[in-house]
BAFI-844259 format. One record per residue: residue in three letters; x, y, z of N, C-alpha, C in turn; residue number from 0; chain. Coordinates in steps of 0.001 Angstrom, whole numbers, plus 500000, padded with zeros to 6 digits. Each point is the difference from the previous one (the first is absolute). Layout:
N
res: ALA n.xx: X n.yy: Y n.zz: Z ca.xx: X ca.yy: Y ca.zz: Z c.xx: X c.yy: Y c.zz: Z n: NUM chain: A
...
***
This chain:
106
res: LEU n.xx: 673612 n.yy: 037763 n.zz: 527619 ca.xx: 499986 ca.yy: 500731 ca.zz: 498752 c.xx: 501207 c.yy: 499648 c.zz: 499148 n: 0 chain: A
res: LEU n.xx: 501062 n.yy: 499562 n.zz: 500619 ca.xx: 501262 ca.yy: 499829 ca.zz: 499303 c.xx: 500100 c.yy: 498749 c.zz: 499153 n: 1 chain: A
res: LYS n.xx: 499335 n.yy: 498950 n.zz: 500364 ca.xx: 500241 ca.yy: 498672 ca.zz: 499454 c.xx: 500325 c.yy: 499976 c.zz: 498504 n: 2 chain: A
res: GLY n.xx: 499198 n.yy: 500633 n.zz: 499168 ca.xx: 500231 ca.yy: 499964 ca.zz: 498560 c.xx: 500836 c.yy: 501138 c.zz: 499463 n: 3 chain: A
res: SER n.xx: 500466 n.yy: 500887 n.zz: 500861 ca.xx: 500691 ca.yy: 501191 ca.zz: 499498 c.xx: 501444 c.yy: 500120 c.zz: 500486 n: 4 chain: A
res: ILE n.xx: 500596 n.yy: 498919 n.zz: 500444 ca.xx: 501358 ca.yy: 500052 ca.zz: 500570 c.xx: 501045 c.yy: 500486 c.zz: 498990 n: 5 chain: A
res: ARG n.xx: 499898 n.yy: 499572 n.zz: 498771 ca.xx: 501026 ca.yy: 500413 ca.zz: 499016 c.xx: 499958 c.yy: 501493 c.zz: 499708 n: 6 chain: A
res: ILE n.xx: 498803 n.yy: 500549 n.zz: 499844 ca.xx: 499915 ca.yy: 501443 ca.zz: 499738 c.xx: 500420 c.yy: 500784 c.zz: 501233 n: 7 chain: A
res: GLN n.xx: 499716 n.yy: 499469 n.zz: 501193 ca.xx: 500435 ca.yy: 500660 ca.zz: 501229 c.xx: 501518 c.yy: 500067 c.zz: 500037 n: 8 chain: A
res: MET n.xx: 500667 n.yy: 498929 n.zz: 499589 ca.xx: 501464 ca.yy: 499989 ca.zz: 499985 c.xx: 500536 c.yy: 501029 c.zz: 499009 n: 9 chain: A
res: LYS n.xx: 499354 n.yy: 500146 n.zz: 498841 ca.xx: 500430 ca.yy: 500973 ca.zz: 498996 c.xx: 499814 c.yy: 501430 c.zz: 500517 n: 10 chain: A
res: ILE n.xx: 498863 n.yy: 500262 n.zz: 500632 ca.xx: 499751 ca.yy: 501331 ca.zz: 500558 c.xx: 501028 c.yy: 500318 c.zz: 501083 n: 11 chain: A
res: ALA n.xx: 500285 n.yy: 499041 n.zz: 500877 ca.xx: 500997 ca.yy: 500211 ca.zz: 501057 c.xx: 501369 c.yy: 500298 c.zz: 499399 n: 12 chain: A
res: HIS n.xx: 500361 n.yy: 499300 n.zz: 498934 ca.xx: 501288 ca.yy: 500249 ca.zz: 499339 c.xx: 500043 c.yy: 501424 c.zz: 499432 n: 13 chain: A
res: CYS n.xx: 498934 n.yy: 500411 n.zz: 499322 ca.xx: 499960 ca.yy: 501351 ca.zz: 499422 c.xx: 500075 c.yy: 501069 c.zz: 501083 n: 14 chain: A
res: LEU n.xx: 499286 n.yy: 499795 n.zz: 501105 ca.xx: 500058 ca.yy: 500960 ca.zz: 501098 c.xx: 501396 c.yy: 500068 c.zz: 500616 n: 15 chain: A
res: SER n.xx: 500660 n.yy: 498846 n.zz: 500124 ca.xx: 501348 ca.yy: 500019 ca.zz: 500573 c.xx: 500970 c.yy: 500758 c.zz: 499090 n: 16 chain: A
res: GLU n.xx: 499806 n.yy: 499918 n.zz: 498692 ca.xx: 500841 ca.yy: 500764 ca.zz: 499070 c.xx: 499767 c.yy: 501504 c.zz: 500167 n: 17 chain: A
res: ILE n.xx: 498762 n.yy: 500393 n.zz: 500191 ca.xx: 499687 ca.yy: 501414 ca.zz: 500225 c.xx: 500658 c.yy: 500474 c.zz: 501288 n: 18 chain: A
res: TYR n.xx: 499913 n.yy: 499203 n.zz: 501067 ca.xx: 500586 ca.yy: 500391 ca.zz: 501280 c.xx: 501511 c.yy: 500058 c.zz: 499937 n: 19 chain: A
res: LYS n.xx: 500621 n.yy: 499152 n.zz: 499185 ca.xx: 501461 ca.yy: 500039 ca.zz: 499852 c.xx: 500466 c.yy: 501326 c.zz: 499435 n: 20 chain: A
res: SER n.xx: 499141 n.yy: 500657 n.zz: 499228 ca.xx: 500371 ca.yy: 501283 ca.zz: 499405 c.xx: 500175 c.yy: 501078 c.zz: 501062 n: 21 chain: A
res: GLY n.xx: 499489 n.yy: 499738 n.zz: 501212 ca.xx: 500140 ca.yy: 500969 ca.zz: 501083 c.xx: 498894 c.yy: 501025 c.zz: 500057 n: 22 chain: A
res: LYS n.xx: 499071 n.yy: 499968 n.zz: 499044 ca.xx: 498932 ca.yy: 500981 ca.zz: 499970 c.xx: 499002 c.yy: 499791 c.zz: 501141 n: 23 chain: A
res: TYR n.xx: 499777 n.yy: 498757 n.zz: 500362 ca.xx: 499053 ca.yy: 499682 ca.zz: 501065 c.xx: 500682 c.yy: 499155 c.zz: 501058 n: 24 chain: A
res: LYS n.xx: 499517 n.yy: 500138 n.zz: 501223 ca.xx: 500488 ca.yy: 499159 ca.zz: 501084 c.xx: 499465 c.yy: 498578 c.zz: 499788 n: 25 chain: A
res: ASN n.xx: 500853 n.yy: 499024 n.zz: 500148 ca.xx: 499579 ca.yy: 498608 ca.zz: 499816 c.xx: 499075 c.yy: 499603 c.zz: 501143 n: 26 chain: A
res: CYS n.xx: 498737 n.yy: 499836 n.zz: 499652 ca.xx: 499022 ca.yy: 499708 ca.zz: 501041 c.xx: 499054 c.yy: 498868 c.zz: 499597 n: 27 chain: A
res: VAL n.xx: 500452 n.yy: 499137 n.zz: 499117 ca.xx: 499149 ca.yy: 498908 ca.zz: 499531 c.xx: 500157 c.yy: 498786 c.zz: 500897 n: 28 chain: A
res: ARG n.xx: 498861 n.yy: 499463 n.zz: 500423 ca.xx: 499969 ca.yy: 498738 ca.zz: 500742 c.xx: 498965 c.yy: 499120 c.zz: 499344 n: 29 chain: A
res: ASN n.xx: 500320 n.yy: 498754 n.zz: 499850 ca.xx: 499033 ca.yy: 499049 ca.zz: 499473 c.xx: 499313 c.yy: 499310 c.zz: 501160 n: 30 chain: A
res: GLU n.xx: 498697 n.yy: 500052 n.zz: 500005 ca.xx: 499195 ca.yy: 499304 ca.zz: 501000 c.xx: 498989 c.yy: 499154 c.zz: 499246 n: 31 chain: A
res: TYR n.xx: 499735 n.yy: 498832 n.zz: 500504 ca.xx: 499093 ca.yy: 499090 ca.zz: 499318 c.xx: 498815 c.yy: 499695 c.zz: 500903 n: 32 chain: A
res: VAL n.xx: 498817 n.yy: 500251 n.zz: 499466 ca.xx: 498759 ca.yy: 499788 ca.zz: 500724 c.xx: 499112 c.yy: 499122 c.zz: 499131 n: 33 chain: A
res: ARG n.xx: 499347 n.yy: 499054 n.zz: 500628 ca.xx: 499081 ca.yy: 499149 ca.zz: 499250 c.xx: 498581 c.yy: 500511 c.zz: 500219 n: 34 chain: A
res: VAL n.xx: 499328 n.yy: 500266 n.zz: 498895 ca.xx: 498621 ca.yy: 500464 ca.zz: 500048 c.xx: 499181 c.yy: 499039 c.zz: 499146 n: 35 chain: A
res: LYS n.xx: 498978 n.yy: 499432 n.zz: 500606 ca.xx: 499222 ca.yy: 498974 ca.zz: 499315 c.xx: 498520 c.yy: 500352 c.zz: 500038 n: 36 chain: A
res: SER n.xx: 499360 n.yy: 499946 n.zz: 498822 ca.xx: 498566 ca.yy: 500254 ca.zz: 499940 c.xx: 499264 c.yy: 498967 c.zz: 499153 n: 37 chain: A
res: TYR n.xx: 500736 n.yy: 499086 n.zz: 499414 ca.xx: 499385 ca.yy: 498990 ca.zz: 499139 c.xx: 500050 c.yy: 498620 c.zz: 500650 n: 38 chain: A
res: VAL n.xx: 498962 n.yy: 499241 n.zz: 499768 ca.xx: 499966 ca.yy: 498585 ca.zz: 500347 c.xx: 499794 c.yy: 499286 c.zz: 498676 n: 39 chain: A
res: ASN n.xx: 500982 n.yy: 499194 n.zz: 499628 ca.xx: 500039 ca.yy: 499407 ca.zz: 498655 c.xx: 500003 c.yy: 501144 c.zz: 498991 n: 40 chain: A
res: ASP n.xx: 499006 n.yy: 500112 n.zz: 499142 ca.xx: 499998 ca.yy: 501084 ca.zz: 499016 c.xx: 498880 c.yy: 501008 c.zz: 500231 n: 41 chain: A
res: GLN n.xx: 499465 n.yy: 500028 n.zz: 501222 ca.xx: 498895 ca.yy: 500902 ca.zz: 500321 c.xx: 500390 c.yy: 500961 c.zz: 501121 n: 42 chain: A
res: SER n.xx: 499646 n.yy: 501275 n.zz: 499834 ca.xx: 500227 ca.yy: 500980 ca.zz: 501056 c.xx: 499096 c.yy: 499671 c.zz: 501178 n: 43 chain: A
res: SER n.xx: 500588 n.yy: 499912 n.zz: 501173 ca.xx: 499238 ca.yy: 499645 ca.zz: 501198 c.xx: 499321 c.yy: 501207 c.zz: 500629 n: 44 chain: A
res: GLY n.xx: 500439 n.yy: 501198 n.zz: 499634 ca.xx: 499473 ca.yy: 501207 ca.zz: 500624 c.xx: 500675 c.yy: 500321 c.zz: 501324 n: 45 chain: A
res: THR n.xx: 500841 n.yy: 499093 n.zz: 500476 ca.xx: 500728 ca.yy: 500181 ca.zz: 501254 c.xx: 501489 c.yy: 500098 c.zz: 499695 n: 46 chain: A
res: ILE n.xx: 500669 n.yy: 500908 n.zz: 500667 ca.xx: 501427 ca.yy: 500201 ca.zz: 499779 c.xx: 500780 c.yy: 499474 c.zz: 501201 n: 47 chain: A
res: THR n.xx: 500993 n.yy: 499165 n.zz: 499741 ca.xx: 500909 ca.yy: 499526 ca.zz: 501031 c.xx: 501365 c.yy: 500617 c.zz: 499731 n: 48 chain: A
res: MET n.xx: 500577 n.yy: 500662 n.zz: 501002 ca.xx: 501307 ca.yy: 500648 ca.zz: 499852 c.xx: 500969 c.yy: 499376 c.zz: 500987 n: 49 chain: A
res: ILE n.xx: 501105 n.yy: 499489 n.zz: 499482 ca.xx: 501003 ca.yy: 499334 ca.zz: 500828 c.xx: 501334 c.yy: 500723 c.zz: 499836 n: 50 chain: A
res: GLY n.xx: 500613 n.yy: 500397 n.zz: 501102 ca.xx: 501313 ca.yy: 500628 ca.zz: 499954 c.xx: 500004 c.yy: 501482 c.zz: 500289 n: 51 chain: A
res: LEU n.xx: 498836 n.yy: 500617 n.zz: 500102 ca.xx: 499943 ca.yy: 501439 ca.zz: 500275 c.xx: 500550 c.yy: 500356 c.zz: 501373 n: 52 chain: A
res: GLU n.xx: 499819 n.yy: 499090 n.zz: 500952 ca.xx: 500390 ca.yy: 500286 ca.zz: 501383 c.xx: 501509 c.yy: 500159 c.zz: 500182 n: 53 chain: A
res: SER n.xx: 500781 n.yy: 499511 n.zz: 499062 ca.xx: 501455 ca.yy: 500065 ca.zz: 500148 c.xx: 500627 c.yy: 501215 c.zz: 499312 n: 54 chain: A
res: VAL n.xx: 499176 n.yy: 500878 n.zz: 499422 ca.xx: 500515 ca.yy: 501142 ca.zz: 499245 c.xx: 499481 c.yy: 501304 c.zz: 500603 n: 55 chain: A
res: ASP n.xx: 500892 n.yy: 500984 n.zz: 500160 ca.xx: 499604 ca.yy: 501327 ca.zz: 500458 c.xx: 499792 c.yy: 500892 c.zz: 498777 n: 56 chain: A
res: PHE n.xx: 498753 n.yy: 500332 n.zz: 499708 ca.xx: 499672 ca.yy: 500825 ca.zz: 498836 c.xx: 499895 c.yy: 501481 c.zz: 500347 n: 57 chain: A
res: THR n.xx: 500179 n.yy: 500354 n.zz: 501251 ca.xx: 499814 ca.yy: 501372 ca.zz: 500460 c.xx: 500885 c.yy: 500974 c.zz: 499219 n: 58 chain: A
res: GLY n.xx: 499336 n.yy: 500961 n.zz: 499323 ca.xx: 500716 ca.yy: 501035 ca.zz: 499262 c.xx: 500670 c.yy: 499535 c.zz: 498723 n: 59 chain: A
res: LYS n.xx: 499762 n.yy: 498777 n.zz: 499590 ca.xx: 500675 ca.yy: 499441 ca.zz: 498814 c.xx: 499194 c.yy: 500230 c.zz: 498732 n: 60 chain: A
res: GLU n.xx: 500720 n.yy: 500138 n.zz: 498890 ca.xx: 499389 ca.yy: 499995 ca.zz: 498678 c.xx: 500097 c.yy: 498566 c.zz: 499499 n: 61 chain: A
res: VAL n.xx: 498863 n.yy: 499416 n.zz: 499646 ca.xx: 499932 ca.yy: 498578 ca.zz: 499696 c.xx: 499665 c.yy: 499797 c.zz: 498526 n: 62 chain: A
res: LEU n.xx: 500739 n.yy: 499112 n.zz: 499355 ca.xx: 499696 ca.yy: 499580 ca.zz: 498639 c.xx: 499526 c.yy: 498555 c.zz: 500069 n: 63 chain: A
res: VAL n.xx: 498735 n.yy: 499778 n.zz: 499668 ca.xx: 499421 ca.yy: 498657 ca.zz: 499983 c.xx: 500158 c.yy: 499462 c.zz: 498582 n: 64 chain: A
res: ILE n.xx: 500612 n.yy: 498845 n.zz: 499882 ca.xx: 500183 ca.yy: 499368 ca.zz: 498692 c.xx: 499076 c.yy: 498799 c.zz: 499933 n: 65 chain: A
res: GLU n.xx: 499076 n.yy: 500037 n.zz: 499070 ca.xx: 498965 ca.yy: 498985 ca.zz: 499858 c.xx: 500084 c.yy: 499383 c.zz: 498606 n: 66 chain: A
res: ASP n.xx: 499727 n.yy: 498708 n.zz: 499913 ca.xx: 500035 ca.yy: 499386 ca.zz: 498681 c.xx: 498719 c.yy: 500281 c.zz: 499220 n: 67 chain: A
res: ILE n.xx: 498841 n.yy: 499686 n.zz: 500571 ca.xx: 498736 ca.yy: 500178 ca.zz: 499294 c.xx: 498987 c.yy: 500701 c.zz: 500899 n: 68 chain: A
res: VAL n.xx: 499379 n.yy: 501048 n.zz: 499476 ca.xx: 498896 ca.yy: 500649 ca.zz: 500695 c.xx: 498729 c.yy: 499570 c.zz: 499284 n: 69 chain: A
res: ASP n.xx: 499116 n.yy: 499344 n.zz: 500736 ca.xx: 498749 ca.yy: 499517 ca.zz: 499411 c.xx: 498864 c.yy: 500927 c.zz: 500410 n: 70 chain: A
res: THR n.xx: 499435 n.yy: 499810 n.zz: 501163 ca.xx: 498885 ca.yy: 500844 ca.zz: 500443 c.xx: 500483 c.yy: 501269 c.zz: 500697 n: 71 chain: A
res: GLY n.xx: 501235 n.yy: 499996 n.zz: 500490 ca.xx: 500527 ca.yy: 501131 ca.zz: 500750 c.xx: 499697 c.yy: 499929 c.zz: 501485 n: 72 chain: A
res: LEU n.xx: 499205 n.yy: 499029 n.zz: 500426 ca.xx: 499632 ca.yy: 499858 ca.zz: 501400 c.xx: 501225 c.yy: 499800 c.zz: 500889 n: 73 chain: A
res: THR n.xx: 500884 n.yy: 499106 n.zz: 499605 ca.xx: 501190 ca.yy: 499711 ca.zz: 500801 c.xx: 500854 c.yy: 501249 c.zz: 500171 n: 74 chain: A
res: LEU n.xx: 500302 n.yy: 500690 n.zz: 498910 ca.xx: 500844 ca.yy: 501199 ca.zz: 500078 c.xx: 499338 c.yy: 501114 c.zz: 500793 n: 75 chain: A
res: THR n.xx: 498715 n.yy: 500179 n.zz: 499833 ca.xx: 499291 ca.yy: 501055 ca.zz: 500725 c.xx: 500109 c.yy: 499785 c.zz: 501506 n: 76 chain: A
res: LYS n.xx: 499731 n.yy: 498787 n.zz: 500441 ca.xx: 500059 ca.yy: 499706 ca.zz: 501433 c.xx: 501442 c.yy: 499993 c.zz: 500518 n: 77 chain: A
res: PHE n.xx: 500927 n.yy: 499480 n.zz: 499203 ca.xx: 501406 ca.yy: 499973 ca.zz: 500411 c.xx: 500551 c.yy: 501418 c.zz: 500124 n: 78 chain: A
res: ASN n.xx: 499731 n.yy: 500839 n.zz: 499019 ca.xx: 500493 ca.yy: 501377 ca.zz: 500041 c.xx: 499413 c.yy: 500755 c.zz: 501196 n: 79 chain: A
res: ALA n.xx: 498709 n.yy: 499792 n.zz: 500266 ca.xx: 499375 ca.yy: 500636 ca.zz: 501164 c.xx: 500699 c.yy: 499562 c.zz: 501281 n: 80 chain: A
res: ARG n.xx: 500341 n.yy: 498719 n.zz: 500082 ca.xx: 500693 ca.yy: 499488 ca.zz: 501195 c.xx: 501386 c.yy: 500622 c.zz: 500143 n: 81 chain: A
res: LEU n.xx: 500709 n.yy: 500190 n.zz: 498878 ca.xx: 501316 ca.yy: 500637 ca.zz: 500046 c.xx: 499899 c.yy: 501420 c.zz: 500557 n: 82 chain: A
res: TYR n.xx: 498982 n.yy: 500738 n.zz: 499567 ca.xx: 499802 ca.yy: 501349 ca.zz: 500533 c.xx: 499660 c.yy: 499950 c.zz: 501485 n: 83 chain: A
res: GLU n.xx: 499186 n.yy: 499021 n.zz: 500406 ca.xx: 499682 ca.yy: 499843 ca.zz: 501426 c.xx: 501260 c.yy: 499739 c.zz: 500825 n: 84 chain: A
res: LEU n.xx: 500960 n.yy: 499316 n.zz: 499395 ca.xx: 501257 ca.yy: 499682 ca.zz: 500684 c.xx: 501011 c.yy: 501138 c.zz: 499902 n: 85 chain: A
res: GLY n.xx: 499585 n.yy: 501140 n.zz: 499432 ca.xx: 500841 ca.yy: 501190 ca.zz: 500014 c.xx: 500776 c.yy: 500301 c.zz: 498734 n: 86 chain: A
res: ALA n.xx: 499743 n.yy: 499285 n.zz: 498909 ca.xx: 500718 ca.yy: 500296 ca.zz: 498754 c.xx: 499735 c.yy: 501446 c.zz: 499581 n: 87 chain: A
res: LYS n.xx: 501056 n.yy: 500671 n.zz: 499550 ca.xx: 499887 ca.yy: 501382 ca.zz: 499546 c.xx: 499317 c.yy: 500059 c.zz: 498636 n: 88 chain: A
res: ASP n.xx: 500356 n.yy: 499053 n.zz: 499114 ca.xx: 499436 ca.yy: 499948 ca.zz: 498650 c.xx: 500082 c.yy: 498569 c.zz: 499498 n: 89 chain: A
res: VAL n.xx: 499052 n.yy: 499611 n.zz: 499168 ca.xx: 499987 ca.yy: 498661 ca.zz: 499421 c.xx: 499792 c.yy: 500130 c.zz: 498497 n: 90 chain: A
res: LYS n.xx: 500887 n.yy: 499403 n.zz: 499238 ca.xx: 499893 ca.yy: 499928 ca.zz: 498544 c.xx: 499926 c.yy: 498530 c.zz: 499621 n: 91 chain: A
res: VAL n.xx: 499348 n.yy: 499717 n.zz: 498861 ca.xx: 499835 ca.yy: 498621 ca.zz: 499551 c.xx: 500561 c.yy: 499848 c.zz: 498593 n: 92 chain: A
res: PHE n.xx: 500774 n.yy: 498933 n.zz: 499809 ca.xx: 500477 ca.yy: 499600 ca.zz: 498676 c.xx: 499389 c.yy: 498634 c.zz: 499726 n: 93 chain: A
res: SER n.xx: 499296 n.yy: 499876 n.zz: 498881 ca.xx: 499379 ca.yy: 498732 ca.zz: 499650 c.xx: 500447 c.yy: 499573 c.zz: 498611 n: 94 chain: A
res: LEU n.xx: 500252 n.yy: 498705 n.zz: 499851 ca.xx: 500379 ca.yy: 499460 ca.zz: 498697 c.xx: 498797 c.yy: 499884 c.zz: 499074 n: 95 chain: A
res: LEU n.xx: 498828 n.yy: 499739 n.zz: 500572 ca.xx: 498806 ca.yy: 499775 ca.zz: 499194 c.xx: 498770 c.yy: 500441 c.zz: 500768 n: 96 chain: A
res: SER n.xx: 499130 n.yy: 500720 n.zz: 499336 ca.xx: 498726 ca.yy: 500388 ca.zz: 500589 c.xx: 498896 c.yy: 499414 c.zz: 499137 n: 97 chain: A
res: ILE n.xx: 499134 n.yy: 499215 n.zz: 500616 ca.xx: 498912 ca.yy: 499361 ca.zz: 499274 c.xx: 498739 c.yy: 500822 c.zz: 500188 n: 98 chain: A
res: CYS n.xx: 499418 n.yy: 500389 n.zz: 498923 ca.xx: 498755 ca.yy: 500750 ca.zz: 500040 c.xx: 498939 c.yy: 499151 c.zz: 499316 n: 99 chain: A
res: LEU n.xx: 499064 n.yy: 499533 n.zz: 500772 ca.xx: 498929 ca.yy: 499175 ca.zz: 499449 c.xx: 498740 c.yy: 500851 c.zz: 499855 n: 100 chain: A
res: LEU n.xx: 499468 n.yy: 499989 n.zz: 498833 ca.xx: 498748 ca.yy: 500741 ca.zz: 499753 c.xx: 498872 c.yy: 498990 c.zz: 499927 n: 101 chain: A
res: TYR n.xx: 499004 n.yy: 500213 n.zz: 500804 ca.xx: 498857 ca.yy: 499107 ca.zz: 500016 c.xx: 498812 c.yy: 500699 c.zz: 499336 n: 102 chain: A
res: THR n.xx: 499315 n.yy: 499276 n.zz: 499177 ca.xx: 498787 ca.yy: 500530 ca.zz: 499386 c.xx: 498832 c.yy: 499158 c.zz: 500470 n: 103 chain: A
res: SER n.xx: 498870 n.yy: 500645 n.zz: 500169 ca.xx: 498841 ca.yy: 499241 ca.zz: 500420 c.xx: 499428 c.yy: 499230 c.zz: 498823 n: 104 chain: A
res: PRO n.xx: 499479 n.yy: 498813 n.zz: 500299 ca.xx: 499458 ca.yy: 499148 ca.zz: 498919 c.xx: 498782 c.yy: 500606 c.zz: 499340 n: 105 chain: A
***
């Protein structure tokens, strides 16, 4: 999910660290990188491959998923479900772009 959103992730991490410096919240931010793939070339394959989940303990954690583009939502839906299966307390999503395609019948 991260590949195209690294710069915004860095900005969000910086803003969160400034908030934590104020002392209002306990500093509890960790950056974890997971590769989630659902496209082959420019077509959705319908299958989700997740790499890197096994090295992260999500139990009881609040997770912020940073995504560059949401197209069909299939990848995020399955990824978020997997995070909950792995024990995440809550999952929120930040996306730079959401594509909504409207199809009309001929």
